C-alpha positions as CSV (number, residue, x, y, z in Angstrom):
1,M,121.8,77.7,177.0
2,N,124.6,75.3,176.2
3,R,125.0,75.4,172.5
4,R,128.4,75.4,170.8
5,I,128.9,78.2,168.3
6,H,132.3,77.8,166.8
7,A,130.9,77.0,163.3
8,T,127.9,77.8,161.2
9,D,126.1,75.5,158.8
10,S,128.0,77.3,155.9
11,G,131.4,76.3,157.4
12,M,132.2,80.0,158.4
13,R,133.7,80.4,161.7
14,N,131.7,82.4,164.3
15,K,133.2,85.5,165.9
16,L,134.3,85.7,169.5
17,L,135.0,89.0,171.3
18,V,137.2,88.9,174.4
19,F,137.6,91.8,176.9
20,E,140.9,91.8,178.9
21,M,141.3,95.4,180.1
22,H,143.6,94.6,183.1
23,H,147.4,94.4,183.2
24,L,150.2,92.5,181.5
25,G,150.1,89.6,184.0
26,D,146.4,89.2,183.5
27,A,147.0,89.2,179.7
28,V,149.5,86.2,180.2
29,I,146.9,84.3,182.2
30,A,144.4,84.7,179.4
31,L,146.8,83.2,176.8
32,P,145.7,79.5,177.0
33,F,142.1,80.6,176.6
34,L,142.9,82.9,173.6
35,R,145.2,80.2,171.9
36,A,142.5,77.6,171.9
37,A,139.7,80.0,171.1
38,S,141.5,81.3,168.0
39,K,141.6,77.8,166.5
40,L,137.8,77.6,166.6
41,F,136.6,81.2,166.3
42,E,137.4,84.3,164.5
43,T,138.7,85.9,167.6
44,T,139.1,89.6,168.6
45,V,140.6,90.7,171.9
46,I,140.3,94.3,173.2
47,C,143.0,95.0,175.7
48,R,145.4,97.6,177.1
49,A,148.0,98.9,174.7
50,R,150.8,97.4,176.8
51,S,149.3,94.0,176.4
52,A,148.6,94.3,172.6
53,G,152.1,93.2,171.3
54,L,152.4,90.3,173.6
55,L,148.9,88.9,172.7
56,G,149.3,89.5,169.1
57,E,152.7,87.8,168.9
58,S,151.7,84.8,171.0
59,V,148.3,84.0,169.3
60,P,148.3,83.4,165.5
61,G,145.3,84.9,163.7
62,L,144.3,86.9,166.8
63,R,142.9,90.3,166.0
64,V,144.0,92.8,168.7
65,I,142.3,96.1,169.4
66,P,144.3,98.2,171.9
67,S,142.5,100.7,174.1
68,D,143.5,102.1,177.5
69,N,140.0,103.5,178.4
70,W,136.4,102.5,178.1
71,L,135.5,105.3,175.8
72,G,138.0,103.8,173.2
73,V,136.5,100.4,173.7
74,F,133.0,101.6,172.9
75,S,134.1,103.4,169.9
76,A,136.0,100.4,168.6
77,L,133.4,97.6,169.2
78,P,133.2,95.3,166.2
79,G,129.7,94.4,164.9
80,L,128.8,90.9,165.9
81,G,125.7,88.9,165.0
82,Q,123.3,86.6,166.9
83,D,125.5,83.5,166.3
84,D,128.6,85.2,167.8
85,A,129.8,85.4,171.4
86,A,131.5,88.0,173.7
87,V,133.2,87.1,176.9
88,C,135.0,88.8,180.0
89,V,136.5,87.0,183.0
90,W,136.1,90.1,185.2
91,P,132.7,91.0,186.9
92,D,132.7,94.4,185.3
93,S,129.3,96.0,184.2
94,R,131.2,98.2,181.7
95,A,132.4,94.9,179.9
96,H,129.0,93.4,180.1
97,F,127.4,96.6,178.6
98,A,129.9,96.6,175.8
99,M,129.1,92.9,175.1
100,R,125.5,93.8,174.4
101,R,126.4,96.8,172.4
102,S,128.6,94.6,170.2
103,G,125.5,92.8,169.0
104,A,126.8,89.3,170.3
105,G,123.9,86.9,170.7
106,R,125.7,85.1,173.4
107,R,127.2,87.0,176.2
108,I,129.2,85.0,178.8
109,G,130.7,86.6,182.0
110,F,130.8,86.5,185.8
111,R,128.1,88.1,187.7
112,V,128.8,91.4,189.6
113,D,128.3,89.6,192.9
114,T,130.1,89.2,196.2
115,G,131.6,85.8,195.4
116,N,133.0,87.0,192.0
117,F,134.5,90.4,193.2
118,Y,138.1,90.5,194.3
119,G,138.9,92.2,197.7
120,V,135.3,92.7,198.6
121,A,136.0,92.8,202.3
122,R,137.6,96.2,201.9
123,P,135.2,99.1,202.2
124,W,136.1,100.9,199.0
125,R,135.8,97.6,197.1
126,R,132.3,97.1,198.6
127,R,131.3,100.5,197.4
128,R,132.6,99.7,193.9
129,L,130.7,96.4,193.9
130,F,127.5,98.2,194.9
131,A,128.0,100.8,192.1
132,G,128.6,98.0,189.6
133,Q,125.5,96.1,190.8
134,L,123.4,99.2,190.5
135,A,124.7,99.8,186.9
136,E,124.1,96.3,186.1
137,R,120.4,96.6,187.1
138,I,119.8,99.9,185.4
139,L,121.5,98.7,182.1
140,S,119.7,95.4,182.1
141,L,116.2,97.1,181.8
142,P,115.9,96.6,178.0
143,S,117.4,93.1,178.0
144,P,119.9,91.2,180.1
145,L,123.6,92.2,179.8
146,L,124.6,88.5,180.1
147,T,122.9,85.5,178.5
148,D,125.3,83.0,180.3
149,P,126.1,84.4,183.8
150,L,128.8,82.5,185.7
151,D,129.9,82.3,189.2
152,R,133.3,81.6,190.7
153,L,133.4,78.2,192.4
154,E,132.6,78.3,196.2
155,S,135.8,76.3,196.8
156,G,137.7,79.2,195.0
157,E,139.6,79.3,191.6
158,T,142.4,81.3,190.3
159,R,141.9,83.6,187.3
160,G,143.3,80.9,185.0
161,E,140.8,78.4,186.3
162,S,138.0,81.1,185.7
163,W,139.1,81.3,182.0
164,A,138.9,77.5,181.8
165,Q,135.3,77.7,183.3
166,M,134.4,80.1,180.5
167,A,136.0,77.9,177.9
168,E,134.0,74.9,179.1
169,V,130.7,76.9,178.5
170,L,131.9,77.5,174.8
171,G,132.8,73.8,174.4
172,F,136.6,73.7,174.4
173,V,139.5,73.5,176.8
174,P,142.3,76.1,177.0
175,D,145.6,75.3,175.3
176,L,148.1,74.9,178.2
177,S,150.9,73.5,176.0
178,I,154.3,75.0,176.8
179,P,155.4,77.6,176.0
180,W,152.5,80.1,175.8
181,V,154.7,82.6,174.1
182,P,157.1,82.3,171.3
183,L,160.7,82.4,172.6
184,P,163.5,84.3,170.8
185,P,167.1,83.3,171.1
186,I,168.8,83.5,174.4
187,P,169.5,87.2,175.4
188,A,173.1,88.4,174.5
189,G,175.6,87.5,177.2
190,L,173.3,85.0,178.9
191,D,174.5,82.0,176.9
192,Q,178.0,81.9,178.1
193,F,176.9,82.4,181.7
194,L,174.5,79.4,181.3
195,T,177.2,77.2,179.7
196,D,179.8,78.0,182.5
197,S,177.2,77.4,185.2
198,R,176.0,74.1,183.8
199,A,179.6,73.0,183.3
200,D,180.3,73.8,187.0
201,G,177.4,71.7,188.1
202,R,175.2,74.6,189.3
203,K,171.5,75.0,189.4
204,I,170.4,78.3,187.8
205,L,167.9,80.6,189.4
206,A,166.5,83.6,187.6
207,L,165.7,86.3,190.1
208,H,163.3,89.1,189.2
209,P,162.9,91.7,192.0
210,G,160.3,93.9,190.3
211,G,156.7,94.6,190.6
212,R,154.1,97.2,189.4
213,L,153.3,98.6,192.8
214,P,155.1,98.9,196.1
215,G,152.7,96.5,197.8
216,K,153.9,93.8,195.6
217,R,157.8,94.3,195.9
218,W,159.8,92.5,198.5
219,S,162.6,94.5,200.0
220,I,165.8,94.8,197.8
221,T,167.7,94.5,201.0
222,R,166.3,91.0,201.7
223,F,166.9,90.0,198.2
224,Q,170.5,91.1,198.7
225,E,170.7,89.1,201.9
226,L,169.4,86.0,200.0
227,L,172.1,86.4,197.3
228,R,174.9,86.8,199.9
229,G,173.7,83.9,202.2
230,Y,171.5,81.1,200.9
231,L,172.2,81.3,197.2
232,S,175.9,81.8,197.5
233,G,176.2,79.2,200.2
234,N,174.4,76.6,198.1
235,G,176.4,77.4,195.0
236,I,173.4,78.4,192.9
237,A,174.0,80.5,189.9
238,V,171.8,83.4,189.7
239,A,170.7,85.5,186.7
240,I,169.5,88.8,188.3
241,V,167.0,90.6,186.1
242,K,167.1,94.4,186.1
243,P,163.5,95.6,185.5
244,P,163.2,98.7,183.5
245,G,163.3,101.8,185.7
246,E,163.6,99.8,188.9
247,E,166.5,98.9,191.1
248,C,167.8,95.4,191.6
249,P,170.3,93.8,194.1
250,E,173.9,93.6,193.3
251,P,175.8,90.4,192.5
252,C,177.7,88.9,195.6
253,S,179.8,86.2,193.6
254,P,181.1,85.5,190.2
255,W,178.2,83.2,189.7
256,Q,175.7,86.0,190.1
257,R,175.2,88.2,187.0
258,V,172.8,91.1,186.2
259,F,171.0,91.0,182.9
260,E,168.5,93.5,181.3
261,P,166.3,91.7,178.9
262,G,165.1,94.1,176.1
263,S,161.6,92.7,175.8
264,L,159.1,90.6,177.4
265,R,159.8,87.7,175.1
266,S,163.5,88.0,175.9
267,L,162.6,87.9,179.6
268,A,160.5,84.7,178.9
269,S,163.5,83.2,177.0
270,L,165.8,83.9,180.1
271,F,163.2,82.3,182.4
272,A,162.9,79.2,180.1
273,Q,166.7,78.6,180.6
274,A,166.6,78.6,184.4
275,D,166.0,75.7,186.7
276,G,163.6,78.0,188.6
277,V,162.5,81.6,189.1
278,L,162.2,83.7,192.2
279,C,159.9,86.8,191.9
280,N,157.1,89.0,193.3
281,D,153.5,88.6,192.6
282,S,153.8,90.3,189.2
283,L,153.9,89.7,185.4
284,A,157.1,87.8,186.0
285,S,155.5,85.0,187.9
286,H,152.9,84.3,185.2
287,L,155.5,84.7,182.4
288,A,157.7,82.0,184.2
289,A,154.7,79.7,184.4
290,A,154.0,80.3,180.7
291,V,157.3,78.8,179.8
292,G,157.0,75.9,182.1
293,V,159.7,76.7,184.7
294,Q,159.1,76.4,188.4
295,V,158.4,79.7,190.0
296,A,158.6,80.7,193.7
297,T,156.3,83.8,194.1
298,I,156.3,86.3,196.9
299,F,152.9,87.6,197.7
300,G,152.4,90.9,199.6
301,S,149.1,92.7,199.1
302,G,147.6,90.2,196.6
303,D,145.7,87.0,197.3
304,P,147.3,83.8,195.9
305,S,144.1,82.0,195.9
306,W,143.1,84.2,193.0
307,F,146.5,84.9,191.3
308,A,148.9,82.1,192.0
309,P,150.8,81.4,188.7
310,H,149.6,78.3,186.9
311,G,150.9,75.0,188.3
312,N,153.0,76.7,191.0
313,A,150.5,77.3,194.0
314,H,152.7,75.0,196.1
315,L,155.6,77.5,195.8
316,V,153.7,80.6,196.8
317,I,155.4,82.5,199.6
318,S,153.0,84.5,201.8
319,T,151.7,85.1,205.4
320,N,148.5,86.1,207.0
321,A,150.1,88.6,209.2
322,C,148.0,91.6,207.8
323,P,144.3,91.4,208.6
324,Y,143.5,93.7,205.6
325,R,144.9,91.5,202.8
326,P,144.0,91.6,200.0
327,C,143.9,95.4,200.1
328,V,144.1,95.8,196.3
329,D,147.1,98.1,197.0
330,R,145.4,100.6,199.3
331,C,147.4,99.8,202.5
332,A,145.5,100.3,205.7
333,M,148.5,99.6,207.9
334,P,151.3,102.0,209.1
335,S,153.6,99.9,206.9
336,L,153.6,96.9,204.4
337,V,153.2,94.3,207.0
338,C,152.2,91.8,204.3
339,L,155.7,92.0,202.8
340,E,157.7,92.7,205.9
341,S,156.3,89.4,207.4
342,V,157.8,87.4,204.6
343,S,161.1,86.4,206.1
344,I,164.3,85.3,204.3
345,H,163.8,81.8,206.0
346,L,160.4,81.4,204.4
347,V,161.9,82.2,201.0
348,E,164.7,79.8,201.5
349,Q,162.3,77.0,202.4
350,K,160.5,77.4,199.1
351,L,163.7,77.5,197.1
352,S,164.8,74.4,198.8
353,A,161.5,72.7,197.9
354,M,161.8,74.0,194.4
355,F,165.4,72.6,194.0
356,S,164.2,69.3,195.8
357,T,166.5,70.2,198.8
358,S,169.3,68.0,197.2
359,L,171.6,70.9,196.2
360,Q,175.1,69.6,195.5
361,K,178.2,71.6,196.1
362,P,179.5,72.7,192.7
363,T,182.8,71.3,191.4
364,N,184.5,74.6,191.8
365,Q,183.0,75.9,195.2
366,A,186.0,78.2,195.9
367,S,185.1,80.3,193.0
368,S,181.7,81.3,194.5
369,D,183.2,83.0,197.4
370,G,183.8,86.4,195.6
371,P,183.1,89.7,197.1
């Protein structure tokens, strides 16, 4: 089946139901698909409550239904018709069942299969895959859950590319124009720091040390060493982001300053003013890509072949020291080998590549040697 369904004979737009029940970074990855889809369809997205504001503010006309559990999803399902569609980029039998319950005549999703399932090499993930496959078979008895089953390319594809594959089935391409999110004014206090840094001839790096889980957070001690050594030594001005409820490294020179953005959009605005971003595999990496800035991403427990930020796979920092990676944040080692094996030297190499290795000493180098 390859029919386009964005308009009916009467000129009314068809409806499209999108499921994105994962985390904030995943919601950012979905934005190019949602932006393009909302221009063609009457689009509704069901997502976690934390993602609702970001999606609603970023996509004009998008209807957002927040729910943090599947019971809420099923109780909030909009009634769709045979000319409408429902989609989910995750191979999740719950989403597939919800698609059919919505009444959508066209249901597009990735099969619950080995090639589509993240981290399937881990035993507990294999068990979850088996449970999903069993549920899929049982629930498909009256009629198939998916009308258009998809498979991840054998060569591999990131989540953003999977959304693009789904958009192709619907007859459009994702809207990748920058920025993906509306940008508010520069956060208070940052404008003067930027002005002074530019006037002194310095490159500006935004450094975000946070991450949702320990397996995604590089050591604060190593960030501190990077600030004291490579970044100070090369005269790079650094806007250090203090994530809510998390620690951050201390400035080591007058050209390093801590900022606490009050919202995700303010964080995006901060990133947009930088020459580059350094962060962990987290929301921050995808938000940086969403505003078109270069981002060097430190990967620990995650797999960059699935989750490298758009357009920045060449700046991924990771090793294969842990044989259990990706572990989906259930570490099987005595310590976080995946992160411990990411040396300061590896990070410095990527930063040099990001700044084209041609860093010039700023005009006022002596002022960078503060405590």
